C-alpha positions as a printed Julia matrix, in Angstrom:
359×3 Matrix{Float64}:
 -10.98   29.48   11.66
  -7.55   28.92   10.06
  -6.6    26.68   12.98
  -9.74   24.59   12.42
  -9.05   24.23    8.68
  -5.41   23.29    9.3
  -6.49   20.78   11.96
  -9.05   19.18    9.61
  -6.53   19.01    6.79
  -4.05   17.34    9.12
  -6.65   14.76   10.17
  -7.48   14.04    6.53
  -3.76   13.65    5.69
  -3.23   11.22    8.57
  -6.33    9.24    7.64
  -5.28    9.0     4.0
  -1.75    7.94    4.98
  -3.07    5.28    7.33
  -5.47    3.99    4.67
  -2.7     3.8     2.08
  -0.4     2.14    4.58
  -3.06   -0.47    5.39
  -3.34   -1.35    1.71
   0.4    -1.74    1.37
   0.55   -3.99    4.41
  -2.29   -6.11    3.06
  -0.61   -6.57   -0.3
   2.72   -7.49    1.26
   1.16  -10.18    3.43
  -1.1   -11.69    0.79
  -1.33  -15.42    1.44
   0.24  -17.94   -0.91
  -2.39  -19.49   -3.17
  -1.77  -23.24   -3.37
  -3.61  -25.2    -6.04
  -3.87  -28.88   -6.82
  -5.03  -30.72   -9.94
  -6.28  -34.23   -9.21
  -5.52  -37.24  -11.33
  -8.17  -39.69  -12.55
  -9.38  -40.56   -9.06
 -11.46  -38.58   -6.59
 -10.18  -36.31   -3.83
 -11.07  -39.0    -1.28
  -9.49  -41.91   -3.19
  -7.5   -43.1    -0.13
  -4.43  -42.78   -2.32
  -2.45  -40.08   -4.1
  -5.17  -37.48   -4.46
  -6.29  -37.74   -0.86
  -2.78  -37.91    0.57
  -1.68  -34.84   -1.38
  -4.78  -32.84   -0.47
  -4.49  -33.76    3.21
  -0.95  -32.41    3.23
  -2.13  -29.17    1.63
  -4.97  -28.83    4.14
  -2.56  -29.44    7.01
  -0.37  -26.65    5.65
  -3.43  -24.41    5.48
  -3.93  -24.92    9.22
  -0.36  -23.97   10.04
   0.51  -21.4     7.39
  -0.89  -18.35    5.64
  -2.13  -19.98    2.45
  -5.3   -20.23    0.38
  -6.1   -23.62   -1.15
  -8.15  -25.04   -4.0
  -8.24  -28.19   -6.08
  -9.66  -28.82   -9.54
 -10.64  -32.15  -11.07
 -10.13  -32.45  -14.84
 -12.9   -33.83  -17.04
 -10.45  -36.31  -18.57
  -7.0   -37.75  -18.09
  -5.08  -36.4   -21.09
  -2.23  -33.92  -20.98
  -4.55  -31.31  -22.48
  -7.1   -31.89  -19.69
  -4.46  -31.42  -17.01
  -2.87  -28.36  -18.65
  -6.3   -26.76  -18.93
  -6.92  -27.02  -15.17
  -3.44  -25.73  -14.39
  -4.29  -22.77  -16.61
  -7.57  -22.25  -14.76
  -5.74  -22.18  -11.44
  -3.14  -19.8   -12.83
  -5.83  -17.44  -14.14
  -7.36  -17.46  -10.65
  -4.09  -16.23   -9.16
  -2.6   -19.52   -8.03
   1.17  -19.55   -8.42
   2.03  -22.7    -6.46
   0.62  -25.99   -7.74
   0.93  -29.58   -6.59
   0.24  -32.48   -8.96
   0.09  -36.1    -7.78
   1.37  -38.97   -9.86
   3.31  -39.95  -12.94
   0.41  -39.0   -15.25
   1.45  -35.37  -14.79
   5.0   -35.82  -16.1
   4.39  -34.51  -19.62
   1.92  -31.95  -18.27
   4.48  -30.32  -15.97
   7.09  -30.51  -18.74
   4.82  -28.15  -20.69
   3.43  -26.09  -17.79
   6.77  -25.2   -16.18
   7.78  -23.32  -19.35
   4.32  -21.93  -20.09
   4.02  -20.43  -16.58
   7.59  -19.54  -15.56
   6.44  -17.39  -12.61
   4.55  -20.32  -11.06
   6.02  -23.1    -8.9
   5.23  -26.76   -9.44
   5.54  -29.83   -7.18
   5.43  -33.08   -9.15
   4.93  -36.04   -6.85
   6.16  -39.42   -8.1
   7.37  -38.2   -11.44
   9.95  -36.29  -13.49
   8.97  -33.85  -16.25
   9.65  -35.17  -19.74
   8.35  -34.82  -23.28
   5.95  -37.25  -24.9
   8.56  -39.65  -26.32
  10.79  -39.63  -23.22
  13.68  -38.18  -25.22
  14.01  -35.05  -23.05
  13.82  -34.87  -19.25
  13.91  -31.48  -17.57
  13.05  -30.45  -14.04
  13.09  -26.66  -14.46
  14.09  -24.16  -11.78
  10.42  -23.58  -10.92
   9.7   -27.29  -10.43
  10.66  -29.91   -7.87
  10.31  -33.64   -8.58
   9.62  -35.95   -5.64
  10.04  -39.71   -5.5
   9.67  -42.22   -2.67
  11.53  -45.32   -1.54
   8.53  -47.61   -1.99
  10.75  -50.65   -1.56
  11.48  -49.6     2.02
   7.83  -49.22    3.02
   6.97  -52.44    1.17
   9.73  -54.18    3.14
   8.35  -52.91    6.45
   4.83  -54.02    5.53
   6.11  -57.45    4.51
   7.92  -57.91    7.81
   4.91  -56.71    9.83
   2.44  -58.96    8.0
   4.71  -61.99    8.27
   5.35  -61.48   11.98
   1.64  -61.11   12.67
   0.32  -64.2    10.89
   3.57  -66.22   11.33
   2.77  -68.83    8.68
   0.6   -69.2     5.59
   0.38  -67.91    2.03
   0.48  -64.34    0.81
  -0.15  -62.68   -2.53
   0.21  -59.32   -4.23
  -2.05  -57.43   -6.62
  -0.38  -54.54   -8.42
  -2.0   -52.01  -10.71
   0.07  -50.9   -13.68
   3.56  -52.37  -13.84
   5.37  -49.09  -13.35
   8.48  -48.42  -11.19
   6.7   -47.32   -7.97
   4.46  -50.4    -7.99
   7.36  -52.66   -8.89
   9.38  -51.31   -5.97
   6.48  -51.94   -3.58
   6.4   -55.51   -4.88
  10.15  -56.09   -4.6
  10.33  -54.54   -1.15
   7.4   -56.61    0.1
   8.99  -59.83   -1.16
  12.27  -58.93    0.54
  10.44  -58.15    3.79
   8.73  -61.53    3.8
  12.03  -63.27    2.97
  13.79  -61.37    5.77
  11.14  -62.41    8.26
  11.42  -66.04    7.15
  15.22  -66.06    7.28
  15.8   -63.98   10.41
  12.63  -63.88   12.48
  11.3   -67.43   12.35
   8.21  -66.95   10.19
   7.03  -69.45    7.6
   5.38  -67.48    4.81
   4.9   -68.74    1.26
   4.76  -66.18   -1.55
   4.29  -68.02   -4.84
   4.98  -66.33   -8.19
   1.48  -67.24   -9.42
   0.04  -65.06   -6.67
   1.95  -61.94   -7.73
  -0.2   -60.28  -10.38
  -0.26  -56.88  -12.11
  -3.84  -56.19  -13.16
  -2.84  -53.48  -15.64
  -4.92  -50.54  -14.41
  -5.52  -48.53  -11.26
  -9.26  -48.24  -11.82
 -10.87  -51.65  -12.43
 -12.53  -52.3    -9.07
 -14.37  -55.4   -10.31
 -11.15  -56.98  -11.57
  -9.5   -56.36   -8.22
 -12.31  -58.13   -6.43
 -12.16  -61.06   -8.83
  -8.38  -61.45   -8.48
  -8.63  -61.33   -4.7
 -11.38  -63.95   -4.71
  -9.23  -66.28   -6.8
  -6.27  -65.9    -4.45
  -8.33  -66.39   -1.3
  -9.92  -69.49   -2.86
  -6.42  -70.94   -3.38
  -5.55  -70.52    0.3
  -3.89  -67.1     0.35
  -4.7   -65.3     3.59
  -2.94  -61.92    3.09
  -2.9   -59.82   -0.1
  -0.77  -56.73   -0.56
  -2.62  -54.37   -2.9
  -0.54  -51.68   -4.63
  -3.26  -50.95   -7.11
  -5.46  -47.9    -6.43
  -9.07  -48.66   -7.35
  -8.15  -52.26   -8.16
  -7.08  -52.54   -4.54
 -10.46  -51.2    -3.45
 -12.03  -54.2    -5.15
  -9.71  -56.54   -3.24
 -10.62  -54.8     0.02
 -14.31  -55.25   -0.78
 -13.76  -58.98   -1.33
 -11.85  -59.3     1.94
 -14.61  -57.52    3.87
 -17.26  -59.75    2.35
 -15.37  -62.86    3.39
 -14.54  -61.52    6.84
 -18.23  -60.88    7.44
 -18.82  -64.55    6.59
 -16.26  -65.63    9.18
 -13.14  -66.14    7.06
  -9.82  -64.81    8.36
  -8.44  -62.93    5.39
  -6.37  -59.78    5.3
  -5.26  -56.91    3.09
  -2.05  -54.91    3.3
  -2.93  -51.38    2.18
  -0.83  -48.93    0.23
   0.16  -45.25   -0.05
  -1.88  -44.11    2.97
  -3.21  -45.8     6.12
  -6.18  -47.7     4.68
  -7.4   -49.12    8.0
 -10.69  -47.2     7.84
 -11.44  -48.54    4.35
 -11.28  -52.09    5.64
 -13.81  -51.68    8.45
 -16.72  -54.13    8.42
 -19.55  -54.65   10.9
 -18.71  -51.2    12.22
 -15.81  -52.29   14.39
 -13.2   -54.57   12.78
 -10.95  -53.97    9.77
  -9.39  -56.32    7.23
  -6.37  -54.01    6.86
  -3.47  -55.75    8.57
  -1.12  -52.81    7.95
  -0.31  -50.37    5.13
   2.86  -49.56    3.18
   2.74  -45.79    3.37
   4.31  -43.1     1.23
   4.09  -39.85    3.17
   2.64  -37.9     0.3
   1.08  -35.52    2.79
   4.47  -34.7     4.3
   5.95  -34.1     0.84
   3.22  -31.6    -0.09
   3.39  -29.91    3.32
   7.18  -29.6     3.29
   7.29  -28.05   -0.19
   4.72  -25.4     0.77
   6.72  -24.64    3.91
   9.89  -24.38    1.83
   8.26  -21.94   -0.58
   7.08  -19.7     2.25
  10.52  -19.89    3.82
  12.3   -18.96    0.62
  13.99  -22.35    0.25
  11.91  -23.97   -2.51
  14.25  -26.58   -4.05
  13.49  -25.74   -7.66
  15.27  -27.84  -10.25
  15.94  -30.64   -7.79
  14.76  -34.24   -7.53
  14.08  -35.29   -3.94
  13.78  -38.78   -2.49
  11.51  -39.31    0.52
  12.65  -42.45    2.32
  13.02  -43.96    5.78
  15.95  -41.69    6.57
  13.76  -38.58    6.33
  10.54  -40.28    7.51
   9.1   -40.18    4.0
   7.92  -43.82    4.12
   6.55  -45.98    6.92
   3.76  -48.21    8.09
   1.13  -46.77   10.47
   2.46  -46.26   13.97
  -0.64  -47.92   15.43
  -2.96  -50.58   14.08
  -5.29  -52.7    16.28
  -4.59  -55.69   14.03
  -0.88  -55.77   14.89
   0.36  -57.03   18.24
   2.41  -54.54   20.22
   5.38  -56.89   20.0
   5.13  -56.8    16.2
   4.94  -53.0    16.17
   7.97  -52.83   18.43
  10.01  -55.2    16.26
   9.09  -53.39   13.06
  10.07  -50.14   14.77
  13.51  -51.6    15.45
  13.83  -52.66   11.82
  12.73  -49.21   10.65
  15.55  -47.72   12.72
  17.98  -50.17   11.14
  16.9   -49.05    7.66
  17.28  -45.42    8.7
  20.79  -46.04    9.99
  21.83  -48.11    6.97
  22.22  -51.34    8.96
  19.61  -52.83    6.59
  19.65  -51.76    2.95
  16.56  -52.77    1.0
  17.26  -53.34   -2.67
  15.33  -51.2    -5.15
  15.65  -53.67   -8.01
  14.08  -57.05   -8.62
  16.35  -59.98   -7.94
  18.71  -58.02   -5.73
  19.51  -59.28   -2.25
  19.19  -57.39    1.0
  22.56  -56.16    2.2
């Protein structure tokens, strides 16, 4: 009988030890909870929200993470901080926020939640009056070389249509949009000077609408440009650009040959009309998805670059145009690829300021 009792006690001890050990293993391998707060657009805005979320979802496929996004009811700092707090209360300690609208939000949140990590894309944390800038040790700020992707898009568009008029519709006149504009102008000028194209880009056809949300205004501006003979419009304008795309599709359906150069992500699918063709000639891409993915990977690998400001550019494949687009000839894609390599190597330096010349 004693042997039976001892045997049963031993079994119970082993079972309890194994159960406790299983719990400890589970807690040590708990997945990273990655949250995102969207800006004023939707999660499928074909711009910053979508690009950021796609990078997070790609990380979810490859890594042990749990993901969630929240959309604020408004666009104030208080609205954004509230959703960050909701994610934090739900156990999320790694958060990605897309766009300059989160600059003052992260300035507050990085101190309020010191045990959380923050990725601020296209912005640097600062206070309301811009008197104090601080990227804390639990935050990384990420910027992009928009002028380089704008340059590549300008060269590609010019090489494809060879001659004619182009225009540009920007949203708010902020540094990222300005750099897209300056880079695009330099790309067109480079193609004219070095590659034999004959593109006209008049100052009257370079317009900042003033918002990223007025779809109707974007359509109206595009209509005015197309009516004046412009055949290609670069839209660095969020929802305003959607309006321009809508106008281009309407005209393309009627038989006009008009084009849009997309922005931030590959917008080819947004330009599809009649179920088969697209008005998107190419897109000046910022690899927002790669930025989000890489920061999650860094956190899991113990190399999160807290306190740093990173630049994603051609040298680290942080900007580009789409590798493939049915609207670009293979010879154009090949030439732009060569130019991309020249930017990566430093053989071509695209200026980041208006009025500067390409070196």
